[in-house]
C-alpha positions, 0 to 999 in steps of 0.5 A, spaced: 499 500 499 503 506 498 503 513 502 498 516 501 500 523 503 507 523 499 504 521 493 499 527 493 505 530 494 508 528 488 502 529 484 501 536 485 508 538 483 507 535 477 500 539 475 503 547 475 507 545 470 503 545 462 509 546 457 512 540 456 518 541 457 517 544 463 512 538 465 518 533 462 523 537 469 516 536 473 515 528 472 523 528 474 522 532 481 516 529 482 519 522 481 527 523 484 521 526 490 518 520 491 523 514 490 527 519 494 522 519 500 520 511 499 525 508 496 531 513 500 535 511 495 543 515 495 549 515 491 556 511 492 562 513 491 559 518 485 556 513 481 548 514 480 547 507 482 540 507 487 543 503 494 538 496 494 541 494 500 534 495 506 540 496 512 541 503 509 534 505 507 533 512 511 527 512 515 523 507 519 519 502 514 513 503 512 507 499 514 501 497 511 497 501 517 500 507 516 497 506 508 490 504 513 489 510 517 493 515 514 487 517 511 483 516 516 486 522 520 486 527 514 479 525 513 479 527 521 483 533 520 479 537 515 472 535 519 475 539 524 476 545 521 470 544 517 466 544 523 468 550 525 467 554 520 460 551 519 458 554 525 460 560 523 456 561 516 451 558 520 450 564 525 451 569 520 446 566 516 441 566 522 444 573 524 442 575 516 435 572 516 434 576 523 438 582 521 434 589 516 437 586 511 432 579 512 428 580 505 434 581 500 438 575 504 432 570 504 429 573 497 437 571 494 436 564 495 429 563 490 433 566 484 431 563 478 437 559 475 438 555 469 437 552 462 431 553 458 431 550 450 424 548 448 420 543 451 426 541 455 426 547 462 433 546 467 431 552 471 432 552 478 432 557 483 438 558 487 438 554 493 435 548 490 442 548 485 445 547 493 441 543 495 441 538 489 446 540 485 453 542 490 450 536 495 451 531 491 457 532 492 457 532 499 453 524 497 459 524 493 465 525 498 460 521 504 461 514 499 468 515 497 469 515 505 465 509 507 467 504 501 475 506 504 474 505 510 469 498 509 474 496 504 482 498 506 480 502 512 478 501 520 471 498 518 473 492 513 473 486 518 465 485 518 465 485 527 469 492 527 463 495 522 458 491 526 457 496 533 457 503 528 451 499 523 447 497 529 449 504 532 446 507 526 440 503 525 438 505 532 439 512 531 435 512 524 428 508 527 428 510 535 427 518 533 423 517 527 418 512 532 418 518 537 416 524 532 411 519 529 408 518 536 409 526 538 406 528 532 400 523 532 398 525 524 399 532 525 400 536 519 408 536 517 408 528 520 411 526 513 417 530 515 419 524 519 426 524 515 429 529 518 429 526 525 434 521 522 441 524 520 447 526 524 452 531 522 459 528 521 463 535 521 459 537 527 460 531 531 468 531 529 468 538 531 466 538 538 471 531 539 476 536 537 475 539 542 478 534 548 485 532 543 488 527 545 484 526 552 479 522 549 480 515 546 482 514 538 476 509 537 471 513 540 473 518 533 472 512 528 466 509 532 462 516 531 464 517 524 463 511 521 456 512 525 455 519 522 457 516 515 452 510 515 447 515 518 448 519 512 447 514 507 441 512 510 438 518 510 439 519 502 437 513 501 429 515 505 430 521 501 430 518 494 425 513 495 421 517 500 421 524 498 420 523 491 415 524 486 411 520 481 417 515 477 419 517 470 421 510 468 424 512 462 428 516 465 430 511 469 431 506 465 437 511 461 440 513 468 441 504 468 443 504 462 448 509 463 451 506 469 452 500 466 456 504 460 460 507 466 462 500 468 463 498 462 468 503 460 472 502 466 472 495 464 475 495 458 480 501 461 478 508 461 481 512 465 479 519 464 476 523 468 474 527 464 469 522 461 467 519 468 465 527 469 460 528 463 458 521 464 456 523 472 453 530 469 448 525 465 446 520 470 444 527 475 440 529 470 436 523 469 436 521 476 433 528 477 427 528 472 426 520 473 422 523 480 428 519 484 431 525 488 438 527 484 443 527 490 442 519 490 448 519 484 453 521 488 451 515 493 452 510 487 458 514 484 461 514 491 460 506 491 462 504 484 469 508 484 474 503 484 478 503 490 484 499 487 490 502 484 492 500 478 499 500 478 502 497 483 508 498 487 511 493 484 511 496 477 512 503 479 519 502 482 523 500 477 520 506 473 522 510 477 529 506 478 529 507 470 528 515 472 533 516 477 539 512 473 538 517 467 544 522 467 543 529 469 543 534 463 541 530 458 535 531 453 529 529 455 524 531 451 521 528 443 521 520 443 528 519 446 528 513 451 529 517 457 524 522 455 519 516 455 520 513 461 519 520 464 512 521 461 511 514 464 514 516 470 509 520 470 503 517 469 505 510 473 506 516 480 498 517 478 495 510 478 499 508 484 493 511 488 486 508 487 481 513 482 477 512 490 483 516 494 485 521 488 478 524 488 478 524 495 483 528 496 481 532 491 474 533 493 473 533 500 477 539 502 472 543 497 466 540 500 468 541 507 471 548 505 466 550 500 460 547 499 458 546 506 459 553 508 455 556 502 449 550 504 449 552 511 448 560 508 443 558 504 438 553 509 439 555 516 437 562 515 431 562 519 427 569 523 425 568 529 419 572 529 412 570 529 414 563 530 410 559 535 415 556 540 410 550 542 409 548 535 408 542 535 413 540 530 418 543 533 418 540 538 417 534 535 423 535 531 427 537 538 425 530 542 427 526 536 434 529 535 435 530 543 432 524 546 430 519 540 437 519 538 441 517 543 437 512 546 436 508 539 443 508 539 445 505 546 439 501 546 442 498 538 449 498 542 447 494 547 443 489 543 449 488 539 454 487 543 449 483 548 447 478 541 456 478 541 455 480 533 459 486 535 465 488 539 466 494 544 472 498 541 479 498 545 478 503 550 471 505 549 466 505 554 460 506 556 461 513 559 464 515 552 459 511 547 453 515 552 457 521 550 457 520 542 450 518 542 448 524 544 453 527 539 449 523 534 443 528 536 447 534 531 442 533 526 444 539 522 446 539 515 441 532 513 436 534 517 435 542 514 436 537 507 431 534 508 426 539 512 426 543 506 423 536 501 418 534 507 416 540 510 411 546 506 414 553 507 408 555 513 411 549 516 419 549 515 420 556 519 418 552 526 421 545 523 428 549 522 428 552 529 427 544 532 433 542 528 438 548 531 435 548 538 435 540 538 442 540 535 445 546 539 442 542 546 445 534 544 452 539 543 452 541 549 448 534 553 454 530 549 460 536 551 458 536 559 458 528 559 465 527 556 468 532 561 466 529 566 467 522 563 474 525 562 475 528 569 473 522 573 479 518 568 483 523 572 482 523 578 
């Protein structure tokens, strides 16, 4: 397994070079850098020979576990910072919605934008493009991380994956039941999906406040739970909050997905080709009656997790690059030039498509798409809201009471029935804190609320989401503080 950070750095050093000669020079730099860090070759006695003696390799030998844990650690770092940014944009949206600029701010997100050509009309409001278009990329990255964890990472063992899966199931079933009981058939009962999901960025942001004081296994458990939650919620959205089905559009979407598989099987590796296919599939689902964001989940889970170029094939290519004498012409069809071009492509393809896409898209989703989503959806005016509104209280109760109860009960059942084991360093105190943190619905709760509630009920539902998420976070953080204090005594 290759080192994700080193190869990403080598790849990024190539991209700014556009000319052929510059690009050849860039490939040499990237190849030398990668070989120096991973193979640590030296020149002995002035001769240009790579030292293959393992005893003389610089630094500690690489381990398989490094390749499994480093992508997850990178995911945690990005999400922790994104949680703070998301909170800032949420407060900004609430402030603007309750300011003298409330009208222009809220109207801005209703601005129509799109294409109209004959009978083809793809005009949507700006908020709709954010929620259905940009959020497709959010679900795509979530699906990529889920597949990485299941195939390559911390959830590749069934019993390790069983605990967060069970907790996620309880965290979806129980709050929905409490919500429906509280609504008792009143208007808005169809918005039960609002209380199902967990906001990954806010949960990781809350855990980041404690640093090394909490076990790493708690972070792994909660992030895995949140990802399963989000994927489950989007499946519910696709099925429960769609329109009447258009089977012709569904058939076209299925045909394009089959074409995508065929292209991957015959060796087409162009990201541009797959991006265009992804847009076409999104358009088909958008007209099919199934929510278009399901495209992100399907394509994310279909993305290959294996690298095309293995280490055993990459190393000889890099040896040949380093062996070329300095200063010689590396352009044209010379053997040196061909080796450099081959090494550049090999460096790129030694990372799986899944890893490359997650490296590229995750920062954009966390630092651009999610803040824009918060700005477009978190703005709610408090004036004229009845805080005893049934929908507000039902959403609040589902998040604050239903989520932790369901999570803890299903964890207990999974361990009791020996389907799962509790992770290292975990105990019921940490799990109770984590269970309350799952009540931070926010992103997915807003996403589903926009689909499920009428404009008359939506403001009350949003306040229920904000209040429930805030109280859940407060209780979870307080329990963690208490647990850490007891541990230090």
